[in-house]
C-alpha positions, 0 to 999 in steps of 0.5 A: 233906362228905358226910352219912352216911345212917342205916340206915333210908335205906340199907334203904330204897335196898336194897329199892328197888334189889333190887326192880328186880333181883328183878323182872327176874330173880327170886330165884334169877337175881338176885345181891346184888352187882348189889343192892348195886352198883344201892344204891350200897353194898357187898355185905356191908352188904346182909347186915348189913341182911338175913341172906339173899338170901331174906329180902331177896326177902320183905321186898321182896315184903312192902313191894310188897304193903303199898303196893299195898294203900295204893294201893288205899286211896288210890284207892278214898278217900271211895267204897264199893261200885262207885265204890271198885272202879272207882277201884281198878281204874283206878288198877291198870290205870294202874300196870301199864301205866305201870311194869310193874316191880311186875308183874314182881315179882308173877310172880316171886313166883308162880314162887318160890312153890314155896318155902313161906316165899315162898308164905306171903308171897304168900298174905299179900299177896293176902290182904290185898287181897282182903280189902280189895276185898271190904270196901270193894267190899261184895262176896260172896265170887263178886264178889271172886273175879271182881274178882281174877280180871279182875285177873290177867287184866290182869296177864296182858295188860299182861305180854304188852304187849297193847293192845286190837285186837292178838290176836282172842283178847284182844279177846274179853275185854271185861270185862278190857278195860273195866278195863284201858282 
């Protein structure tokens, strides 16, 4: 006899499936049918829990930013200042290279940010990350901008699958490689 899954368990399964699908094809390229199939449910059930595909995309993004913040907090636990920032940067670089799914979702979110509702989720998510980095690192606004800039450069290097020694222009970015290696 199979056990019936709760609505919350199904919701998590849909979010997990949607993360993978949206990371690959973005908001407009992904079908809810593919998400439902990956989650092992019917397409109508997706719409019972999320009114529209855009609402599902926003929920996936919000969860992804929340989980990234939780990862930052876990990496920095017990540290402040430079120690916390180094731990966050190391954890982030490790995540980028081990599983690029979340990176691809972030890139898809930026691409979909022409939509004001999507843009709001991205702004809130990145804003929460920036505020945490500034607070735990004891950084000035300028230092926070530099830290986030390096993180975005790490995103680019990971998205292009560039490792040190492959492209001369990338090798001239030592501050990024310090964080990415």
